[in-house]
N, C-alpha and C positions, 0 to 999 in steps of 0.2 A: 486842383491837380498840381499846380506849381508848388503850393505849400507842402503837399504830401511828398513831392520829390525832394524838396529841400530838407524836410524832416527825415526822410529816408537816408539822404547823404550824411546828415548829422549823426544819425544812429550808427551808420557804417563807420564813420570816422572815429566816433567814441569807442566803438568796438576794437578798431585797429590800435588806438592809443592804449586801451586796456591790455591788449595782447602784447604790445611792446613793453608795457609796464611789467607784466608777468615775466616776459622774456629776460629783461634786464635784471629784475629781482632774482629770478632763478639763477642767472649767470653769476650774480654777486655771491649768492649763498654757496653755489657749487665751487666757485673759485676759492672762497674762504675755507671750505671743507677740505679741498684738495691741498691747499697750501699748509693747513694745519697738520694734515697727515704727513706732509713732507718736512714737518718741524720748522716751517717758516711762519714767524709771528710778525704780522704787520705792526708798525709802531702805533702807539695810542697817545693822544693828547690828554691831559688831566681832566678836561671837561667833556670828553667825548662820551656818548651814551654807553651805558653798560651793556655787556653782551646779552643780558637777560631781556632787554627791551630794544636792542639795536635792530632786531628784525623788523619792527614796526617803522623805524626810521628809514631803513633801507627800502621798504616798500613805498613809503611816502616820497622818498627821494627819487625812486625809480619812476614813479608817476609824474613828478614834476619835470624830470629830464625828458621823458617820453612826450609829455604835453608841450614842452618848450621846443623840442627838436622836430616834432612831426610836421609842422607847417613848412619847415626848411627842407627836410629830406624828401618830401613828396613832390617838390618842384625841381628835382634834379633829374635830368634826362639820361638816357643811355640804357645799356643792357643791365640785367640784374647784377652780373659780376662787376661791371663798371661802376654802377651806382653803389654797390656794397663797398667797393674799394674806396670811393670818394667819401662816403659816410664814415667809414672806419678811420680813414686818415684824418678827417676833420674832427670827429668826436674824440678819438684817442689823444690826438695832439693837444687840442684845446682844453679838454677836460682832465685827462690823466696827466699828461706831461706838463703842460703850461701851468695849470692850477697847482699841481704838486710842487713844481719848482718855486712858484711864488709863495705858497704856504710854508715851505721849508725855511725861508729866510725870516718868517715871522714866528717861528717856533723854535724852542730850545730842545725839542725832542730829537734824539739821535736817530739817524736812519730814516727820516721822514720820507725821503725820496723813494724808498722801497715800496711805498704805496702804489707806485706805477704798476708794479708786477701784478697786484691783485685785480687790476682793471682790464688787463689784456683780454681775457676770455669773455667776460660779460659784454664788453664793448664790441668784440668781434661777433658774438652771437646776436646782439642787438642790430648791428649793421646789416647782417645777412637777412634777418627776418624783416627789418624795415624796408630793405630793397625789394623784397618779395611782395609785401602787402601794401606799401605806400603807392598811391596813385600819382602819376606824373601828368603835367599839363602839356598839351600838344600845341605849342605856339609856333615853333620854328618850321619853316617850309623845307629846310634841309637840316640834316643832322649836324649838331655842333661839333667842332673839332678843334684841336689845339693849334694847328698851323694857322687857320683862318683867324683865330683869336689874336695871336701875336702879330699877324700881318695887318691888323686893324689900325696899328699906330707905328710910327717910326721907332727904331731902337732907342734913340736918345730920349724919346718921350717915356718909353717903358722904364728907362733907367731913373730919370728924375721923379717919375710918379712912384716907383717902387721905394726909392730912398725917402721921399716925403711921407709915404704910407708908414714906413718903418719908424721914422722919428716922431710921427704925429702921436702915436699912442703914449710913449713916455711923457711927452709934453702935456697931453690931456690928463694923464694919470697923475703927474706931479702937480699940476695946477689945482686939480680937484683935491688932491691930497693936502696941499697947503691950506685949502679952505676948511677942510674937516679936522686937520691935525690938532687945533686948540681944543676940540671937543672930545678927541679920542686918546690923546697922549697919556693922560693920567690913568686910563684903564689899563694900558699896556704896562705901565710902571708898577701899579699897585694892586689891581683888581683881579686880573686873570692869570693864574699860574700856567706856565708852559708857553706863554706868548711873549715875544720880545719886539722891540721897535728897531729895525736895522738902520744903518747909516744911509743917508740920502744917495750916496754914490752907488752903493750896492743895489738899492731899489731901482735906480735908473738903469743900471746894467742889466738887471733881471728883466725889466720891462722892454729893453731893446731886444733881448733874446726872445721873449714872448711875442713881441710884435713881428719879428722875422719869421718865427714859426707860424704865426697867424697868417702872414702873407703867403707862405708856401702852401698851406693846406686849404686856404679859402679860394685861391685862384681856380682850382678844379671845380669848386662849387659854382663860381661865376661863369666859367667856360661852358658848363653843362646846365646852366640855369634855365628853367622853363617859364619863369614869371617875368614881371616887369621890374624896373629898377627900384621903384618904391617898395615893392614886396621884398626885394632882396635886402634892402636896408632894414626894414621892420623885422623880418624873420631872422636875419643874421644877428641883430641886436638882441632880440628876444632869446635866441639860443645861447648867446654868450652870457646874458644876465642869469639865466637858469643854471648854466654850467659853473659859472664863477661864484655865484652867491647862494642861490636858493638851496642847492643840494647840501653843501658843506655846513650851512648855518643850522640845518636840522639836527646835526650831530653835536652841536655845541650847546648842551643843555643849560649850562650856568652862565652863558654869555649875557651880560646886562642888556635889557631891552633897548635902552638908549643907544648902545653901541650897534646893535643889530639895525636899528632904524637909520642911524647916520651912515653906516657902511652900505646899507641897502640903497639909499638914494645916491651915494657916491658911485657905486658900481652900476646902477641903472643908467646914470648919465654917461659914465665911462663907456658902457657897452653900446649905447645908441649913437653917441657922438662919433665914436671910432668906426662903427658900422657905416655911418653916413660918409665919413671922410674916405674910408677904404673903397666903398662901392662907387662913390663919385669919381675917384681917381682911376679905378680899374675897369669899370663897366664900359665895354667898347661901344662906340657909336653905332656901328653897323648892326649890333644886337637890337638897338632901339628901333632902327629903321625896319628891321625884319618883322616886327609886330607892333607898329605905332599905335594901333587902336585897341590893344588888348586891355582888358579890365581886370584880369586876375581870376576870371571865372574858371572853376574846375570842370573838367569833362566827366 
């Protein structure tokens, strides 16, 4: 009986992930069609998939994003409207704005930042549907709210924790970048057209901006989080890894396998180390006391 219930929940979850995949995929296609009709042509990098087969890569990418984000979004509490807003803010900022900003400094393609426009509609559509179909975990005895979150620590603690969270990402990013740079520098110089290796100062500046954005849009996720601290770290790291690496890498057909593997491990460690640092700094103690014995089981 227990096995059949578990299997039933798995089937339902898979169905929801597939629904979100179709939703995001349809949004991406519709967004492109609308923008083309308006004579808006998103920039293309030299090694991006051709339009004739891009549809298959968009579908695969939509599935990976849905799979990576689903464990995170289903644990966010609140009304449908509230959850849709939190999901959109997080997904759009981290995937569309943050990733595009970073990608633009590694590309010689003009107007790369305009890719942000093409993602507004599909991410909004995904956020609304995911808020409707994703199941939340009922851990808290009372509804989470913003005032109680910020009252959980003195102001001075929030200030130094926020500053430490912001500067930690560039530090982690730069240290891992130093480790992998001897293995990837030649690819950027000689092998891949359209890609450039920016100056270290520009890289650090961009990572500070990305880290600040990440702080702003992840706090609502933590405030309305319905799982435990460990889950928050795991699912936040997974979501970032999928958004930053797996989706875009599908479109780079001619990128050398060695470069994919190296950057894959780099971004994997980036994502989970920063998720651990950020959640450790920001997860309020009274949230832990509220459900000390929870195991992450879904209702």
